[in-house]
N, C-alpha and C positions, 0 to 999 in steps of 0.2 A: 589646266595642265600643271601648273606649279603646285596647286593643292594636292593633285594626284601623286606628284613626285615626292612631295613632303610626306604624304601618307605611307608610300612604299618605303621611304627612308626610315620612318619611325618603326614600321613593322619589321624591317630588316634588323634594326638595332634591338628591338624587343626579342626577336628570334635569337640573335647572337647572345643577348643577355641570358635568355632562358637556357640556351645551350651551355653557357658557362656555368650557370647554376646547376644544371643537370650533371655536367662533368665534375663539378666540385662535389656534388652529392655522391656520384659514383666513386670518385677517388676516396671520399670519406668512408664510404661503405667498404671499399677494398681495404682501407687502412684498419677499419674496425674488424673486418674478417681476418686480416693478417695478424692483428694483435690477439684476436681470439684463438687463432690457430697456434700462435706462439705460446699463449698461456696454456693451451691444451697440451702442446708438446712438452712444455716445461713441467706441467703437472704429471704427465706420463713419465717423464724422466725422473721426477722426484719419487714417484711410486716405485720405479725400477731400482733407483738408488736405495730406497728404504728397504726393499725386499732383499737386495744384495747385502746391505749392512746387517739385517736381521739374520740372514742365512749364514753369513760369515761369523758373526758373534756366537750363534748357536753351534756352529761347527767347532769353534774353539772350545766352548764350554763342554760339549759332549765328548770330544776327544781327550780333553783334560780329565774328565771324570772316568773315562775308559782307562786312561793311563794309571790313575790312582787305584782302580779296582783290580787291574792285573797285578799291580805290585802287592796289594793286600792278599791276593790269592796265593802268593808264594809263602805266606806265613799262616794262612787260615788252617785251623786244625779240626774244626767241627763240620761235618758234612752239610748240615743245614745252612751254616754261614757261608760255606764255599759255594753251594748251589745258589744262594741269594745273590752273591757277588757276581757269579757267572751270568745269571739272568739279567742283572742290571747292566753288565758290560755288553751283553747282546743287544739290549734295547738302545744303549748309547751308540753302538755301532750302526744300528738301523737308522737312528735319527741323524747321525753324521752323514750317512749315505744320502738321505733325502735332502739335506741342506746343501751338500756339495753339488747336487744336480741343479740347484737354483742359482749357483754362481755363474757369472758370464765367462765361462772357460770352455775350451774345447775338450772333447773326450780324451785326446792324446795328451793334453797338458796334465791331467790329473789321473791318468790311468794307473800309475803306480800307487797313488794314494787310495784309489777306489779298490784296487786289488788287495792292499794290505788291510783296510778296514773291513772289507767283505770276508777275508780269511779270518780275521780276529773274531768277528761276529759268529761265523760258522763254527769256529773252534769252541767258543763259549757255549753255543747251543748244544753241540755234540757232547761236550763234557758234562753239561748240566743234565742232559737226557741219560747219560751213562750213570751218573750218581742217582738219578731218580729211579733207575731200574735196579738199584742195590749195588752198583759197582763202586770202585774207589779210584782215587787219583794215582796213576802209576808213575814210576820214575820218568818215563818218556813224556807223560803229560806235564810233569814239573819242568822238564827241559823245554818243552814248547811254551809253557807259561812264562818261563824266564826270558826266552827269546822275544815273545810278544810284549812282555813288560818293558824290556830295554828299547825295543823299536817304538812302542807307544809313548814312552817317556821322551825319547829323542824327538819324535814328531810333534808332541804336544808343546814342548819348550820352543822348538823352532817355529811352530805356528804362532806362538805368543809373540815372537819377535816380528813376524810378518804383520800381526795385528797392530803392534806398536807403530810400524811404518804406515799402516793404513790410517791409524788414528792421528798421525802427524800430518795427514793430508796427501801422502804420496799416492799416485794413481797405480796401485798394485793390480787393479783390474782394468787394464787398458783395453781398448777396442780389439787389439789383436791378441789379447790374452798373455801379453808379455810384461813382466815387471821390469821397469827401467833400471833398477839398481844393479841387478846381477844377471840379467838376460833371461831369467825364467822365474817361475813362481815357486821356487823352493821355499818351504818344504812341500807344497802341494804337488809339485812335479817330481819330488824325490823325497819320500818320508824317512829314508834311512839316515842314520847319523848317530853320534854319541854326544849326549848332552846330560846335564844333571837332572834329577827328578824334580818335578814341580813341588812347591812348598805351600802349606796351608796354615791356617790359624790354629789355636789351641783346641783341645777336645771339647766337643759340644758347644763351641762358641757361636754356632748358628742354630742353637736349639729353638724350640717352639716359642714364638713371641706373637702369636695371633689369637690368643684366647682371653679369658677373664684375668684381670689384674687382681689377684687374690689379696695382695698386701693393701690395696686401696678400698676393699669392700667395707662398706659401713662408715667410711670416713666422710665428714661433712665437706661440702664444697666451699672453696675459699674465693674471695673476691680478687679482682685484678690487683688491687692495692696490697692485699695480704700476700698474694703470690709473688709480687715484686719484693716485698719485705723478706720473704723466706729465701728467695734467690739471693738477695743482698747478703743475708746472714750466711748462706751456704758458701758463697765465693769469698767472702771476707770484706768487710766495710773498708778496711785500710787501703786495699789495693784497687777498689772500685772507683772509677772516675766518671763513668757515664752508664746509664741504663734507661731503656725505654721500651714500652710495649709495642710490638709490631703486628700483633694479630692473635687469632685463635686457630686451633687445629683440632681435629678429632681422630687423627691417625698417629699411632695405633690406639690412643686413648685421648679423651678430651683434655686439652691443655692450653695454657697461655704461652705465647711465644714472645721472646725478648731479644733485643740486641744489647750488648754491653761491652764495656772496655775494662779489662782487669790488668793492671800494670801495663806492659807493652803489648798486650794481646787483645785483638778484637774477637769477641765470641758471640755466638748465638745460643739461645737456651730455650728449653721447654719445661714448664712447671705444670704438673697435673692439677686440674680443677678439683678433683677429689683428693683431699688431704694436703695439697700444696707440696708435693714431692718433686724434686728435680729429676726429670726424666732423661734429659740429655744436655750436654754442653758440646758445642762444635767450635773449633778454632778456625777463624778466617784469616789468620796471619801466617806468614812464612817464618820458619825458624832457620836461621842461617849459621848459627854458632853451635858448636858442641863442646861443652865444658864439663859435663858430668859423665861418669861411668854408668853402665846399665844398672849395677847394684845400687848406686846412689839414687837413680831415678825410681827404682822399685821401692826403695825405702821411703821416698817422698810420696809415692802413690799410696803406700800402706798407711803412712801417718795421716794422710788426708782423709782416708776412709775411717780410720779409727776415731779421729777427731769429730767426725760427723755421725758417730754411733751406728756404724753398719754392723756391729757385732763381730763374732769370730769369723775370720776369713783365712783362706789359704791361697797363695799365689799359684795359679795354674801354669801359664806360659806368658812369655813376653816377646815382642818383636819390635824392631825400630825401623823408621823410614823418615827421611827428610828432616832429621833433627828432632823427631818426636818418638818417644817410646810408648807403645801400647801394652798395658799390663792387664791380664785377665785374673780376676780373683773369684773364687767360689766360696759360698758360705759353708760353714762346718757346724754340725750338730752332733754332740756326743761322740766326737772323733770321726764321724762319717762325713766325707766330702759331698756336698750337694751341688752337683754340676748344673742342674737347671737354674740355680740361684746365682747367676753369673753377673758380675758387674765389671765393666771395662773402664780403665782410667788411662788417659793420655797425659804424659809428662813431657814438658819441654826440656831437652837436654842442654839448653842454654843456661837456665837458672833454676830448674826444678819446679817451676810453676805448673800446676795442674791446668791443662788447657782443653781437656776433653773428658767426657763421661758418657757412658751408655748403660743405663740402668733398667732397661725394659725387662730383661730376663729376671732380674732380681725382684723388681716390683710385681711382676706377674706371678712368681712362684714362691717367694720367701715367706712361708708360714711354717709353724712347728709341724714336723712329721711324726707319725706313729711308726717308728722304725722297729720292725720285729727283729728277733734273733736270727742270724743266718743258719741254715741247715748244714752248710758246708763249712769246713775250716779253711783258713788261708792256704794250708798245705794241700788240701783237696783241690782247691782252685788252681794252684800252681801245677799240679800234676795233670790237669786237663788241657793245658795248652798244647799246641801241635808239637809233634816229635822233632820238627826242624828247628824249634826254638829252645833256648835255655832260660827257664824262669828264674828270676832273681829275687823278687819281692812281691808282696800283695797287700792291698789295703782296701777297706770297705768304702764304697761310694754309692750314691744314687745317680742314675743316668736317665735322661729322657729318651723315650722311644715312641714316636707318633704322639698320641694323646695320653700316654701312660708313663709311669716311672717304675724303675726296677732297682732293687738293692743288688749290687754286684761287687765282686772283687776286681779291682784294677790291678792286673798282673803286669809288672814290668819285666820284659824279656828281651833277649838278644838273639841275633842270627849272624854270626861273624861280627862285622863292624856295624851292622844295622840294629837299631833299637825299635822296639814295638811296645804298645800298650794293648793288652787283651782284656776285655770285660766279660767276666764269667758270672752268670746269674748265681747269686748266693743261695738260692732255694732249689734250683733245678740243675745247675751245672752247665746250662746251655751257654755257648759262646755268643754273646749278643752284639759285640762290636770289636773291631780290630783296627788299630791305628798305628802308623809308623811315625816315629819321632825323628826329627831331622834338626841337626845343629848347623846354623849358618852364622855368618858374621853379625847379622842384625839381631840374633836371638834364637831361642829354641822354639820350633814350631812342630806341628803334626800334620799328617795327611791321611 
């Protein structure tokens, strides 16, 4: 009897132990499932956040481009150029509409924005079709373009401010579609307003940089040691306190990458394997003092390039930000400005030190050109600008367009207080490009 009782006691304890083990396994399984669900929900939310971010950034970019094109249309004088600008504005409006639909906002919240962008796209398409059928831009069309230009500029600048709030981590896309700062998602809920036109960098500063580097063709490859020696000579041995190789890269061209310290500035640099040319310098330090004028910084940038035998150069434009002035220089051949051969230099306004360089365009394109004689005179080119503009001067230049280059006259013109640059093909008289010049406190830029 005692043995039987002991047996049952042991069996009960085994069953209890087994139950506890099974319960622990069940709880562990539930925990694993819960964690898996949490990870899946987190991954899903991350995908939604990424989609929202992409849609918002593209909306900003497309509406910015639409604003610029409507402003250019007010000064365009050649029907082909006008039609091209209209078609681009129409496509930008379509893209902005598609991206707005992906934002986590109710239809009522962005109804005003959707209406404006839709009307802008429809107007651009209708006017383009009118020109395609042999029509012309009427005074009423110009009035509509001016209204669209003002509203697009206001909306684009205001949207950039909303983007700044978003990038600072503010929950502008809250669950209820309300922005906490001002009670709505202005400008998405109300695109109207009066703001200055957006500003851009110098002419052709974003030219083609995805092809063959002509300047490097046929040059022998250099070793890491030789690349470092060339970089040392380029920045100046006297100011260099530290330099080390950090790796290699092949974008946009095979090069060695370095970190270095020059004076008070921490820099990173790339030196091409072919020929050992300095491709870029990037500043990793903040500049908190401003002791130089813009003119002094431009002189420092020019002297730096002359000392490194870049040849004849002409300053294009300059703009300042956070204590650093960025100066664009274009090469010159026989008095003709070569805009594809662009090199950008960054100068510290604290002490005039060169803390940045971007030479991809220069190394890609700077070879001797066979520049023919223009068929048009400068006066011919000036007479071909739009009747709404007053042409003031013209000079020869080479501009990039897709994978080609064209000899043009760069015609400086005004419309009231606004300044423009119009690029007239020196062989055909076609208006190939139109840009607006804007003076701001940080420097002169174009759009």
